[in-house]
N, C-alpha and C positions, 0 to 999 in steps of 0.2 A: 368479318364485317358486321357492324351492329346498326340496327335501325335506330335513328335518333331524331328528335325534334328540338330545334334550338329556338329559345325565346331570346331575341336580341334586345338591344336597348329600347327600340321603339315598342316592341311587344310588351316589355316589362313596364314601360311607362303607362301603356293602356291598362295593363294588369293592376298597377297601383291605383289608377283612377277608378277602376271598377271594384276594387277591394280595399277601400281606404281603412277599414277597420282592422286589417291585418298588420298595418304598419310595416310593410315589407321594406327592408333597408334600401335606401337610395344608393348605397355603395355597390350593390350587386348589379353588374352590367350584363350578365348573360347566365341563362339557365338552360341546361340540356337534360331532356327526359329520354331515357333509353327504353326500348321495347324488346320483348322476347319474340320468338317465332310465331306465337299465337296472337300478337298485338297487345299483350298486357304489359304495363309499365314494370320495369325491373329495378331501376335505380335512377337517381337524380344527382346531377353535379351542378356547381355554380362557380362563377368567377366574380371577384370583387375588384374594384379599382380605387386608387387614392387620388388626391388633388394633383399629384405630379404625373399622373397617367400610368403608373405602375400597376400591374395586375397580379393577383394571387388567387389560389383556390379559396372558396368560401366554405365555411362549416354549415352544411345544409341541415344538420341536426338542430342547429340553433334557431331554425325558422319556425319549428313547431309543427305538430301533426296537421293542424287545420290549414296552415299555409302550404305545406307540401301537397296535401290533397287538392287544394285549389290550383296549384301550379300544374299538377297532373291533368286536372280537368281542363285547364286553359291551354294545354299542349297543342290542340288543333290550330291555335292562332299563330303558332310558330312556324319555322321553316323546316320542312321534313328533309331528311337526307340519310346518309350512311357514313359511318366512321370506319375507315379501313384499319385492319390489324395485320401488318406485315408478318408478324410471328405466326398468325393463324394460317396465312398462305404457306409458310414454311412447313407447318404441320401437315397440311393437305398434300403438299408435294411429297413428303415422306410416306404418307398413307398410299398415295397413288403409285409409289415405286417400291412397295414392300417386297421383300424376297419371297418368292413362291417356288415350291419344289417342282422341277421339271425333269427330274431323273438324272441330271448331270452331276449333282453333288449329293453326298449322304444327307438324309433327312435331318440328322442331328446338327449338321453345319448350317443348314438352311434355317432351322428353328432358332439356333443361337444368333444368326444374323438378323432374323426377324425381331427377336426379343430386344436386341441392341437398338434397332431402328425405332421400335416403339418406345423404348426408354428415352431415346434422344428426343423424340417428339414430345413425350410427357415432360421432360425437363424444360423444354421451351415453354409449354403451357404453365408449368409450375412457376417459372421465373416471371411470366406475365402476370399471373395471379398474385404472387407476392408483391410485385411492383405496384399493381393497381390497388391492392388492399393497403399497401404502405402509403400510397398517395392519399387515400381516404383518411388513414390514420393521421397523416401530417396536417390535414385540414380540419381535424376534429379536436375540439377543446373539452368536450364533456368526458369526465373521467370514466364513467361506466362504459361508454362507447369505445373509448380508447382501450380499456381492458379487454373488451370483447374482441376487438380487431387484433390486438396483440396475441390473444389466445388462438384466434383463427389462423393467423400466419404461422404460429408455432406448431399447429396441428396438421398442417399440410404435409402428407408423406413425401419423402424424397424418391421413393421407388414406385413405379406404376403398379406392381403386383401387390402393394400394400393399400391401394385405394379401394374403399368400399363406400356403401351408401351413406355411412356416417360423415363422409367428407363432402357430400354433395352440396351442402349449403355454402361452403367456402368458395367453390367454383361457380355456383349459381349467382353469387353476389356480383361477379364480374362477367357474367354471361358466357362462361367457358365450359360449363358442365357437359353440354352436348358433345363437345369434341373429346373431352376426357372419357366420356362414356363410350364413344366410338373406339378409342384406343384400348379400353378394357375389353370390348368385344373382340377386337382383332387379336389381342393377347391370348384370349381363350380359345381361338380357332387354330386348327392345325395348319401347317405351312402349305399343304396341298389342297386346301378347301376351295380355291378359286379355279382349279383346273377344270376345263369344260370341253365338251366335244365341239366339233366345228359347226354344228348346227345352231349353237347358242349365240345370242347377241352379245356384243362386247360388254353390256351391262352398265354398272354404276360408275359415274364420275360425279364429283361434287358440282361442277358447273351445270351438267345436265339435270341433276336433281333440283338445284335451285331454280333453273330455268323452267323446269316442269312445274314446280310448286307455284311459281309466279304466274305462269300461263294458265294452268289448269283452274286456278281459283281467282282469276283476275276480275271476273264480272261480279258485281255485288249480289246479284240474285243467286248465282252459282255458289258464291261464298256462303250466303245465308242458308241455302238448302243443305250444303255440306255440313256446316257447323251445327245447325239447329235440328237436323233430322234425328228422330229417335232410333233410326236404323243404323247399324254399324257399317261404315265404309272404310276401305283402305285402298291406297294406290301404291303399287310396288314396281320395281324394275323386274324384268322378265328373266326366266331361266331356272333350271333345277338348282344350281349352286350359287347363282348370282342374284337371287331375289332379295332385294333390300327395300325397307320401308321408305317411301317417298313422302306420303302424307296419310294420316288417318283422322277421323273426326272424333269428337268427344264421346259419342256413343260407343265407338270401338275401344277407347281408353277405359270407359266405365265397364265394358264387358270383360276386359282382361285385368283390370285393377292396376294398371300402370300409367305413368305419366309419359308424355311425348318425349321428354328429355331422356327417358330410359331406353327408348327404342328407336329414336330418330336416326336414320341411316344404317341401322343394324341389319345384318343378314337375318332373314325371317326365322329360319330354323334355329340358328345359333342364338337368337334372342330368347329361346325357350318358350315362345308363344305358339309357334306353328309346328305341327308334327310332321317330320320328314318321312312319312310312311308311303305305302304303295297307293293308298287312296289319293294322296296329294300328287304323286307322280302321274296318276291317271287324269286328274284334273288339269295338270299342266299339259298333258298330251292333247286333251280336248281343246285347250287354248291354242296350242300350236297348229292343230289340224283344222278346227272349226272357228277359231277366233272367239269362242265363248262357250258357256254352258249355263244351265239353270237348275236350281234345287238339288245340287249334289250334297250328300251328307259328308260331314267332316268333323274334326275335333281340333280345338285349340286348348292352350293351357293358361290358366289364370296366374296372377302373381303369387298365389298361395300354393301353386302346383296342381290345383284342381283341374280335372279334365272337363271341358265345356263342350257339349255336343251342339253342333250348329248345322244349318243348311247354308250353302254358299252358292251364289250366282255370280258369274264373272264375265267380263268382256275385255278383250285386248284392245287398247285404244292408242292412238297416236297423239302425242303432246309435244309441241315444239320440235317436231321431226323425229322424235324418239318413241319407241313402243313401250307401253306400260300396261300392267294388269290392274284392272279396277274390279274390286270385289265388294259384294254386299253380303253381310252375314246376319243371319237370324238365329237366335238361340232356340234350341229345341226344348220345349217344356217337358220337364221330367214327370212321368206319371206318378200320381200320388199313391203311397203304399197303403 
């Protein structure tokens, strides 16, 4: 599901009246501006019509940079909504039903079944990506842009285990990198990583995560505090083995040197950021027993592998009827030598 704002015929008429110097084509009848999880614009599409009423994709690259930027700024005048992606739903269904070792089958068989499921999910995303890039290519007339898109389509790996950060831009262009990144994380994890004891909560589901994100940050004041604070915040699902990122702020991303696309929905230890040591286990016990703690020492890992010493304060909170762990991290200043 993608966040999108649609500028319809009426909105575009007003846009032309307010921006006469741009000479925006009268043939364009609709413009859609797509946004990422952080509210930033990611891509723009347009539809043009002819005298007979037929419609076709318009080449947005022909608008020029000034016009595209003006359309993005004008997006609040459009109609907000969401664009469903049935294929994305299929991928989430596969993820939520991945094979997990329960002792009834040899681990090798479970691993093979799991890899096959993840490859199936990746092939769905790959087909969607190729299709969307192909649609952009079909509506583009500029030769350099056509060459770039053709090269991008040809570069997309056919196998999930071949995907690396060099391919990130191809999937980002059609808003699918976060899902591909989740598949990569799952492929790297053992088949028995989700086995938990009976005291743990059921943990992560996509619907609960999305509901929590929307509810936790629905107020504009809360949103501003979360995004603008210089202190690193994170919200995660609970449990020793099921802790997954729900939301972090920019200060957290700056601290670890990663983007939200790289960790969104990832299991925290498997992401390489959080250390799964005894100190973390003790902090989780405090959350289970007391509902929170303050000023506990811990360590996380930056994108370059560097160990970052931090103090962590946390509270277990209820969001949309589900429990989550809210952490505040402060970097420990290293003494000068």
